[in-house]
KOLDOMI-934201 format. One record per residue (C-alpha): residue number from 0; residue in one letter; x, y, z. Coordinates in steps of 0.02 Angstrom, whole numbers, plus 50000, padded with zeros to 5 digits. Example, Ala and Ser with C-alpha at 12.3 -4.5 7.8 and 13.67 -1.06 7.14 Angstrom:
{num:0 | residu:a | u:50615 | v:49775 | w:50390};
{num:1 | residu:s | u:50684 | v:49947 | w:50357};
end
This chain:
{num:0 | residu:m | u:40513 | v:46194 | w:52981};
{num:1 | residu:a | u:40465 | v:46192 | w:52797};
{num:2 | residu:q | u:40595 | v:46293 | w:52705};
{num:3 | residu:a | u:40721 | v:46434 | w:52708};
{num:4 | residu:t | u:40727 | v:46584 | w:52593};
{num:5 | residu:f | u:40853 | v:46725 | w:52578};
{num:6 | residu:t | u:40831 | v:46913 | w:52571};
{num:7 | residu:a | u:40939 | v:47032 | w:52472};
{num:8 | residu:e | u:41054 | v:47043 | w:52624};
{num:9 | residu:d | u:41074 | v:46853 | w:52623};
{num:10 | residu:q | u:40979 | v:46845 | w:52787};
{num:11 | residu:k | u:40912 | v:46670 | w:52808};
{num:12 | residu:i | u:40726 | v:46672 | w:52846};
{num:13 | residu:e | u:40643 | v:46509 | w:52896};
{num:14 | residu:s | u:40460 | v:46475 | w:52863};
{num:15 | residu:f | u:40321 | v:46357 | w:52917};
{num:16 | residu:r | u:40205 | v:46269 | w:52795};
{num:17 | residu:l | u:40019 | v:46296 | w:52820};
{num:18 | residu:l | u:39875 | v:46175 | w:52787};
{num:19 | residu:s | u:39840 | v:46268 | w:52625};
{num:20 | residu:g | u:40016 | v:46233 | w:52561};
{num:21 | residu:h | u:40067 | v:46415 | w:52578};
{num:22 | residu:t | u:40211 | v:46462 | w:52693};
{num:23 | residu:i | u:40220 | v:46590 | w:52834};
{num:24 | residu:p | u:40387 | v:46669 | w:52880};
{num:25 | residu:a | u:40440 | v:46617 | w:53055};
{num:26 | residu:i | u:40459 | v:46797 | w:53114};
{num:27 | residu:g | u:40356 | v:46950 | w:53073};
{num:28 | residu:l | u:40347 | v:47130 | w:53132};
{num:29 | residu:g | u:40202 | v:47163 | w:53249};
{num:30 | residu:t | u:40123 | v:47336 | w:53232};
{num:31 | residu:w | u:40011 | v:47347 | w:53386};
{num:32 | residu:r | u:40036 | v:47517 | w:53470};
{num:33 | residu:s | u:40160 | v:47571 | w:53337};
{num:34 | residu:g | u:40061 | v:47731 | w:53308};
{num:35 | residu:s | u:40132 | v:47863 | w:53195};
{num:36 | residu:q | u:40295 | v:47766 | w:53180};
{num:37 | residu:a | u:40216 | v:47617 | w:53092};
{num:38 | residu:d | u:40263 | v:47679 | w:52918};
{num:39 | residu:n | u:40447 | v:47697 | w:52962};
{num:40 | residu:s | u:40455 | v:47537 | w:53064};
{num:41 | residu:v | u:40383 | v:47436 | w:52920};
{num:42 | residu:k | u:40507 | v:47513 | w:52796};
{num:43 | residu:i | u:40653 | v:47476 | w:52912};
{num:44 | residu:a | u:40593 | v:47298 | w:52941};
{num:45 | residu:l | u:40571 | v:47260 | w:52755};
{num:46 | residu:l | u:40716 | v:47357 | w:52681};
{num:47 | residu:e | u:40849 | v:47349 | w:52818};
{num:48 | residu:g | u:40799 | v:47204 | w:52929};
{num:49 | residu:g | u:40755 | v:47078 | w:52795};
{num:50 | residu:y | u:40579 | v:47044 | w:52862};
{num:51 | residu:r | u:40448 | v:46978 | w:52742};
{num:52 | residu:h | u:40305 | v:46957 | w:52865};
{num:53 | residu:i | u:40203 | v:47104 | w:52932};
{num:54 | residu:d | u:40062 | v:47081 | w:53060};
{num:55 | residu:t | u:39930 | v:47217 | w:53081};
{num:56 | residu:a | u:39744 | v:47240 | w:53117};
{num:57 | residu:w | u:39605 | v:47364 | w:53086};
{num:58 | residu:e | u:39589 | v:47392 | w:53274};
{num:59 | residu:y | u:39771 | v:47449 | w:53287};
{num:60 | residu:g | u:39726 | v:47605 | w:53188};
{num:61 | residu:v | u:39887 | v:47597 | w:53086};
{num:62 | residu:q | u:39838 | v:47506 | w:52926};
{num:63 | residu:e | u:39859 | v:47659 | w:52815};
{num:64 | residu:s | u:40034 | v:47690 | w:52887};
{num:65 | residu:v | u:40077 | v:47506 | w:52868};
{num:66 | residu:g | u:40016 | v:47516 | w:52688};
{num:67 | residu:h | u:40130 | v:47664 | w:52653};
{num:68 | residu:g | u:40278 | v:47567 | w:52723};
{num:69 | residu:v | u:40238 | v:47412 | w:52621};
{num:70 | residu:k | u:40214 | v:47515 | w:52462};
{num:71 | residu:a | u:40381 | v:47603 | w:52489};
{num:72 | residu:a | u:40467 | v:47434 | w:52506};
{num:73 | residu:i | u:40386 | v:47369 | w:52347};
{num:74 | residu:h | u:40440 | v:47525 | w:52254};
{num:75 | residu:a | u:40616 | v:47494 | w:52319};
{num:76 | residu:g | u:40616 | v:47321 | w:52240};
{num:77 | residu:v | u:40537 | v:47202 | w:52365};
{num:78 | residu:e | u:40419 | v:47084 | w:52272};
{num:79 | residu:r | u:40239 | v:47076 | w:52334};
{num:80 | residu:r | u:40238 | v:46887 | w:52308};
{num:81 | residu:d | u:40380 | v:46873 | w:52435};
{num:82 | residu:l | u:40282 | v:46965 | w:52570};
{num:83 | residu:f | u:40162 | v:46890 | w:52697};
{num:84 | residu:i | u:40037 | v:47021 | w:52759};
{num:85 | residu:t | u:39915 | v:46979 | w:52900};
{num:86 | residu:s | u:39768 | v:47082 | w:52960};
{num:87 | residu:k | u:39619 | v:47048 | w:53072};
{num:88 | residu:l | u:39430 | v:47066 | w:53070};
{num:89 | residu:w | u:39374 | v:47173 | w:53218};
{num:90 | residu:c | u:39233 | v:47127 | w:53337};
{num:91 | residu:t | u:39109 | v:47258 | w:53274};
{num:92 | residu:e | u:39116 | v:47174 | w:53103};
{num:93 | residu:l | u:39075 | v:46999 | w:53165};
{num:94 | residu:s | u:38911 | v:46978 | w:53072};
{num:95 | residu:p | u:38906 | v:46892 | w:52903};
{num:96 | residu:e | u:38854 | v:47044 | w:52801};
{num:97 | residu:r | u:38998 | v:47149 | w:52869};
{num:98 | residu:v | u:39143 | v:47030 | w:52839};
{num:99 | residu:r | u:39177 | v:47069 | w:52656};
{num:100 | residu:p | u:39157 | v:47259 | w:52670};
{num:101 | residu:a | u:39278 | v:47256 | w:52818};
{num:102 | residu:l | u:39406 | v:47159 | w:52717};
{num:103 | residu:l | u:39388 | v:47275 | w:52567};
{num:104 | residu:n | u:39415 | v:47424 | w:52682};
{num:105 | residu:t | u:39572 | v:47343 | w:52751};
{num:106 | residu:l | u:39638 | v:47309 | w:52576};
{num:107 | residu:q | u:39607 | v:47490 | w:52528};
{num:108 | residu:q | u:39698 | v:47554 | w:52682};
{num:109 | residu:l | u:39845 | v:47438 | w:52652};
{num:110 | residu:q | u:39846 | v:47475 | w:52463};
{num:111 | residu:l | u:39845 | v:47289 | w:52425};
{num:112 | residu:e | u:39745 | v:47177 | w:52308};
{num:113 | residu:y | u:39744 | v:47030 | w:52428};
{num:114 | residu:l | u:39795 | v:46978 | w:52604};
{num:115 | residu:d | u:39901 | v:46827 | w:52642};
{num:116 | residu:l | u:39809 | v:46796 | w:52804};
{num:117 | residu:y | u:39647 | v:46864 | w:52878};
{num:118 | residu:l | u:39606 | v:46822 | w:53059};
{num:119 | residu:i | u:39453 | v:46840 | w:53171};
{num:120 | residu:h | u:39530 | v:46955 | w:53302};
{num:121 | residu:w | u:39423 | v:46898 | w:53450};
{num:122 | residu:p | u:39276 | v:46776 | w:53456};
{num:123 | residu:f | u:39154 | v:46906 | w:53525};
{num:124 | residu:r | u:39042 | v:47026 | w:53431};
{num:125 | residu:l | u:39037 | v:47206 | w:53494};
{num:126 | residu:a | u:38908 | v:47339 | w:53457};
{num:127 | residu:d | u:38965 | v:47493 | w:53359};
{num:128 | residu:g | u:39035 | v:47619 | w:53482};
{num:129 | residu:a | u:39053 | v:47492 | w:53622};
{num:130 | residu:s | u:39126 | v:47562 | w:53783};
{num:131 | residu:r | u:39278 | v:47497 | w:53876};
{num:132 | residu:p | u:39227 | v:47414 | w:53989};
{num:133 | residu:p | u:39068 | v:47370 | w:53895};
{num:134 | residu:k | u:38896 | v:47435 | w:53941};
{num:135 | residu:p | u:38747 | v:47316 | w:53945};
{num:136 | residu:g | u:38710 | v:47262 | w:53766};
{num:137 | residu:d | u:38884 | v:47303 | w:53700};
{num:138 | residu:v | u:38937 | v:47118 | w:53692};
{num:139 | residu:q | u:38819 | v:47032 | w:53570};
{num:140 | residu:e | u:38783 | v:46859 | w:53503};
{num:141 | residu:m | u:38900 | v:46806 | w:53364};
{num:142 | residu:d | u:38848 | v:46698 | w:53216};
{num:143 | residu:m | u:39014 | v:46607 | w:53208};
{num:144 | residu:e | u:38962 | v:46489 | w:53068};
{num:145 | residu:g | u:38892 | v:46631 | w:52962};
{num:146 | residu:v | u:39049 | v:46735 | w:52987};
{num:147 | residu:w | u:39162 | v:46588 | w:52945};
{num:148 | residu:r | u:39065 | v:46552 | w:52785};
{num:149 | residu:e | u:39099 | v:46731 | w:52731};
{num:150 | residu:m | u:39284 | v:46711 | w:52775};
{num:151 | residu:e | u:39287 | v:46553 | w:52669};
{num:152 | residu:g | u:39210 | v:46653 | w:52526};
{num:153 | residu:l | u:39354 | v:46777 | w:52534};
{num:154 | residu:v | u:39474 | v:46633 | w:52502};
{num:155 | residu:k | u:39370 | v:46568 | w:52356};
{num:156 | residu:d | u:39370 | v:46742 | w:52279};
{num:157 | residu:k | u:39559 | v:46757 | w:52300};
{num:158 | residu:l | u:39546 | v:46911 | w:52409};
{num:159 | residu:v | u:39631 | v:46815 | w:52549};
{num:160 | residu:r | u:39751 | v:46669 | w:52535};
{num:161 | residu:d | u:39726 | v:46597 | w:52711};
{num:162 | residu:i | u:39605 | v:46624 | w:52854};
{num:163 | residu:g | u:39617 | v:46593 | w:53039};
{num:164 | residu:v | u:39577 | v:46650 | w:53215};
{num:165 | residu:c | u:39650 | v:46742 | w:53365};
{num:166 | residu:n | u:39618 | v:46725 | w:53550};
{num:167 | residu:f | u:39511 | v:46568 | w:53536};
{num:168 | residu:t | u:39483 | v:46441 | w:53674};
{num:169 | residu:l | u:39482 | v:46253 | w:53649};
{num:170 | residu:k | u:39292 | v:46257 | w:53663};
{num:171 | residu:k | u:39273 | v:46388 | w:53527};
{num:172 | residu:m | u:39403 | v:46305 | w:53415};
{num:173 | residu:n | u:39312 | v:46139 | w:53426};
{num:174 | residu:k | u:39148 | v:46226 | w:53382};
{num:175 | residu:l | u:39229 | v:46305 | w:53230};
{num:176 | residu:l | u:39308 | v:46143 | w:53173};
{num:177 | residu:g | u:39137 | v:46061 | w:53182};
{num:178 | residu:f | u:39070 | v:46161 | w:53034};
{num:179 | residu:a | u:39223 | v:46232 | w:52944};
{num:180 | residu:e | u:39235 | v:46183 | w:52760};
{num:181 | residu:t | u:39400 | v:46276 | w:52748};
{num:182 | residu:m | u:39507 | v:46240 | w:52900};
{num:183 | residu:p | u:39586 | v:46385 | w:52992};
{num:184 | residu:s | u:39767 | v:46390 | w:52937};
{num:185 | residu:v | u:39828 | v:46491 | w:53086};
{num:186 | residu:c | u:39781 | v:46522 | w:53266};
{num:187 | residu:q | u:39866 | v:46676 | w:53338};
{num:188 | residu:m | u:39881 | v:46675 | w:53528};
{num:189 | residu:e | u:39979 | v:46758 | w:53667};
{num:190 | residu:m | u:40126 | v:46643 | w:53704};
{num:191 | residu:h | u:40290 | v:46668 | w:53798};
{num:192 | residu:p | u:40380 | v:46578 | w:53940};
{num:193 | residu:g | u:40266 | v:46666 | w:54066};
{num:194 | residu:w | u:40110 | v:46606 | w:53973};
{num:195 | residu:r | u:40154 | v:46451 | w:53874};
{num:196 | residu:n | u:39974 | v:46409 | w:53828};
{num:197 | residu:d | u:40024 | v:46227 | w:53810};
{num:198 | residu:k | u:39847 | v:46157 | w:53792};
{num:199 | residu:m | u:39803 | v:46268 | w:53644};
{num:200 | residu:l | u:39971 | v:46238 | w:53561};
{num:201 | residu:e | u:39950 | v:46050 | w:53573};
{num:202 | residu:a | u:39770 | v:46056 | w:53511};
{num:203 | residu:c | u:39821 | v:46158 | w:53360};
{num:204 | residu:k | u:39964 | v:46041 | w:53320};
{num:205 | residu:q | u:39847 | v:45891 | w:53326};
{num:206 | residu:n | u:39734 | v:45977 | w:53198};
{num:207 | residu:g | u:39875 | v:46037 | w:53085};
{num:208 | residu:i | u:39839 | v:46219 | w:53129};
{num:209 | residu:h | u:39992 | v:46330 | w:53136};
{num:210 | residu:v | u:40013 | v:46443 | w:53288};
{num:211 | residu:t | u:40081 | v:46620 | w:53285};
{num:212 | residu:a | u:40137 | v:46688 | w:53454};
{num:213 | residu:y | u:40104 | v:46869 | w:53498};
{num:214 | residu:s | u:40180 | v:46964 | w:53646};
{num:215 | residu:p | u:40330 | v:46844 | w:53639};
{num:216 | residu:l | u:40434 | v:46960 | w:53749};
{num:217 | residu:g | u:40301 | v:46977 | w:53884};
{num:218 | residu:s | u:40253 | v:47152 | w:53939};
{num:219 | residu:q | u:40315 | v:47275 | w:54068};
{num:220 | residu:e | u:40141 | v:47353 | w:54073};
{num:221 | residu:g | u:40060 | v:47183 | w:54092};
{num:222 | residu:g | u:40171 | v:47136 | w:54238};
{num:223 | residu:r | u:40268 | v:47001 | w:54145};
{num:224 | residu:d | u:40432 | v:47084 | w:54094};
{num:225 | residu:l | u:40530 | v:46940 | w:54019};
{num:226 | residu:i | u:40664 | v:47049 | w:53939};
{num:227 | residu:h | u:40734 | v:47078 | w:54114};
{num:228 | residu:d | u:40700 | v:46903 | w:54181};
{num:229 | residu:e | u:40852 | v:46825 | w:54267};
{num:230 | residu:t | u:40841 | v:46660 | w:54171};
{num:231 | residu:v | u:40823 | v:46748 | w:54003};
{num:232 | residu:d | u:40966 | v:46866 | w:54043};
{num:233 | residu:r | u:41080 | v:46722 | w:54096};
{num:234 | residu:i | u:41048 | v:46625 | w:53936};
{num:235 | residu:a | u:41069 | v:46781 | w:53828};
{num:236 | residu:k | u:41239 | v:46818 | w:53905};
{num:237 | residu:k | u:41293 | v:46637 | w:53888};
{num:238 | residu:l | u:41249 | v:46633 | w:53703};
{num:239 | residu:n | u:41303 | v:46812 | w:53666};
{num:240 | residu:k | u:41128 | v:46856 | w:53609};
{num:241 | residu:t | u:41001 | v:46987 | w:53664};
{num:242 | residu:p | u:40859 | v:46937 | w:53781};
{num:243 | residu:g | u:40738 | v:46976 | w:53638};
{num:244 | residu:q | u:40829 | v:46856 | w:53522};
{num:245 | residu:v | u:40824 | v:46719 | w:53654};
{num:246 | residu:l | u:40636 | v:46739 | w:53679};
{num:247 | residu:v | u:40600 | v:46744 | w:53492};
{num:248 | residu:k | u:40708 | v:46590 | w:53463};
{num:249 | residu:w | u:40619 | v:46496 | w:53603};
{num:250 | residu:a | u:40453 | v:46528 | w:53517};
{num:251 | residu:i | u:40517 | v:46469 | w:53348};
{num:252 | residu:q | u:40595 | v:46312 | w:53422};
{num:253 | residu:r | u:40423 | v:46271 | w:53495};
{num:254 | residu:g | u:40358 | v:46267 | w:53317};
{num:255 | residu:t | u:40269 | v:46435 | w:53317};
{num:256 | residu:s | u:40296 | v:46588 | w:53211};
{num:257 | residu:v | u:40314 | v:46748 | w:53309};
{num:258 | residu:v | u:40272 | v:46933 | w:53287};
{num:259 | residu:p | u:40374 | v:47041 | w:53408};
{num:260 | residu:k | u:40330 | v:47225 | w:53400};
{num:261 | residu:s | u:40453 | v:47369 | w:53408};
{num:262 | residu:n | u:40477 | v:47544 | w:53339};
{num:263 | residu:n | u:40661 | v:47544 | w:53385};
{num:264 | residu:p | u:40764 | v:47519 | w:53225};
{num:265 | residu:d | u:40903 | v:47425 | w:53314};
{num:266 | residu:r | u:40781 | v:47310 | w:53404};
{num:267 | residu:i | u:40687 | v:47276 | w:53243};
{num:268 | residu:k | u:40848 | v:47221 | w:53159};
{num:269 | residu:e | u:40909 | v:47123 | w:53310};
{num:270 | residu:n | u:40749 | v:47024 | w:53335};
{num:271 | residu:i | u:40759 | v:46939 | w:53165};
{num:272 | residu:k | u:40937 | v:46877 | w:53189};
{num:273 | residu:v | u:40878 | v:46712 | w:53259};
{num:274 | residu:f | u:40924 | v:46593 | w:53118};
{num:275 | residu:g | u:41082 | v:46491 | w:53096};
{num:276 | residu:w | u:41093 | v:46450 | w:53281};
{num:277 | residu:e | u:40992 | v:46352 | w:53409};
{num:278 | residu:l | u:40953 | v:46364 | w:53593};
{num:279 | residu:p | u:41040 | v:46215 | w:53676};
{num:280 | residu:q | u:40914 | v:46092 | w:53745};
{num:281 | residu:e | u:40953 | v:46133 | w:53926};
{num:282 | residu:d | u:40924 | v:46318 | w:53894};
{num:283 | residu:f | u:40765 | v:46285 | w:53797};
{num:284 | residu:q | u:40700 | v:46182 | w:53943};
{num:285 | residu:a | u:40753 | v:46315 | w:54067};
{num:286 | residu:l | u:40643 | v:46439 | w:53973};
{num:287 | residu:c | u:40500 | v:46313 | w:53968};
{num:288 | residu:n | u:40515 | v:46299 | w:54158};
{num:289 | residu:i | u:40547 | v:46482 | w:54193};
{num:290 | residu:p | u:40478 | v:46531 | w:54365};
{num:291 | residu:d | u:40298 | v:46581 | w:54342};
{num:292 | residu:q | u:40215 | v:46742 | w:54403};
{num:293 | residu:f | u:40202 | v:46739 | w:54594};
{num:294 | residu:c | u:40026 | v:46759 | w:54664};
{num:295 | residu:f | u:40041 | v:46851 | w:54828};
{num:296 | residu:v | u:39861 | v:46812 | w:54872};
{num:297 | residu:a | u:39871 | v:46624 | w:54854};
{num:298 | residu:f | u:40059 | v:46612 | w:54885};
{num:299 | residu:f | u:40105 | v:46509 | w:54732};
{num:300 | residu:f | u:40172 | v:46534 | w:54557};
{num:301 | residu:l | u:40054 | v:46533 | w:54409};
{num:302 | residu:q | u:40055 | v:46558 | w:54222};
{num:303 | residu:k | u:39977 | v:46725 | w:54180};
{num:304 | residu:r | u:39911 | v:46808 | w:54023};
{num:305 | residu:v | u:39968 | v:46985 | w:53982};
{num:306 | residu:l | u:39817 | v:47020 | w:53870};
{num:307 | residu:h | u:39660 | v:46948 | w:53952};
{num:308 | residu:g | u:39521 | v:47049 | w:53870};
{num:309 | residu:e | u:39437 | v:47114 | w:54028};
{num:310 | residu:q | u:39423 | v:47296 | w:53972};
{num:311 | residu:l | u:39352 | v:47244 | w:53804};
{num:312 | residu:f | u:39223 | v:47114 | w:53854};
{num:313 | residu:v | u:39188 | v:47099 | w:54041};
{num:314 | residu:n | u:39036 | v:47180 | w:54123};
{num:315 | residu:k | u:39037 | v:47112 | w:54299};
{num:316 | residu:n | u:38856 | v:47156 | w:54331};
{num:317 | residu:a | u:38764 | v:47138 | w:54166};
{num:318 | residu:g | u:38868 | v:47008 | w:54073};
{num:319 | residu:p | u:38856 | v:46907 | w:53966};
{num:320 | residu:l | u:39041 | v:46893 | w:54012};
{num:321 | residu:r | u:39055 | v:46933 | w:54197};
{num:322 | residu:s | u:39238 | v:46885 | w:54223};
{num:323 | residu:v | u:39401 | v:46852 | w:54134};
{num:324 | residu:a | u:39368 | v:46668 | w:54166};
{num:325 | residu:d | u:39209 | v:46684 | w:54063};
{num:326 | residu:v | u:39309 | v:46761 | w:53919};
{num:327 | residu:w | u:39422 | v:46608 | w:53916};
{num:328 | residu:d | u:39284 | v:46479 | w:53946};
{num:329 | residu:h | u:39360 | v:46437 | w:54117};
{num:330 | residu:e | u:39501 | v:46342 | w:54030};
{num:331 | residu:d | u:39648 | v:46434 | w:54108};
end
């Protein structure tokens, strides 16, 4: 952990130092599926919750609302230099000539002059208007090196302070590291006790790449409802914390920042109250060893992703990605 700062409410906010020397707040507000409530959720997070880190993406369809919330907070006295705003480059824009226009569109929607972090959302290029699931031809070849060179140019031109990736495999990360002149500062991945993603976490640590965990609470829709998990609930009651706080704290104690999403004002304010206390080692380990998802077909427990990308990228007949295993380079 690199440092601690304080908001106007004297809320201690810890941060991690990135390869660039910049810092990323340990907890941010995720805005996926926040819809029409994004504006209000961002204002509550920044002005009442003490957040300074907001995570969004063009694909979420909420950047204008997020921008309104950020602007309202700045007008209320929050300093832009104290904020850390992340957005992501969508798959349809993964060709070199489309990177900069996509970033400029994002800045316009967010009403910002620069981003703190810009991420490649997924390592697959999609055709404009791609179907879900994709039709033949919807998933296209990506010029990863050409796209990354354009991302590096955004840093040089001070439009973006840091760049990184989301949803990469070890194979794709190694390919990127083979030609990157500016190292990715951050790799954002799904991580929670039901999908620890240990191999990617360790690989990033070895290369000095910071990891941000998304879906830290699991997902009821995705079949991994950790908020109501027996182990999580037991530890929360023991420590007089909420299950959400326990899961967020577990992620931070692993050395990752975390971006839990919520539109509930009370949950937003609860989720950030994870500083000034620690999970005891035995409870941290209990979460690391939480019973995995049971596979009724094979009759054993397994780690399981909530967000696997099948609807976005898999065409079982035409390919090029014919299975979820193909999406993740058969590394799971």
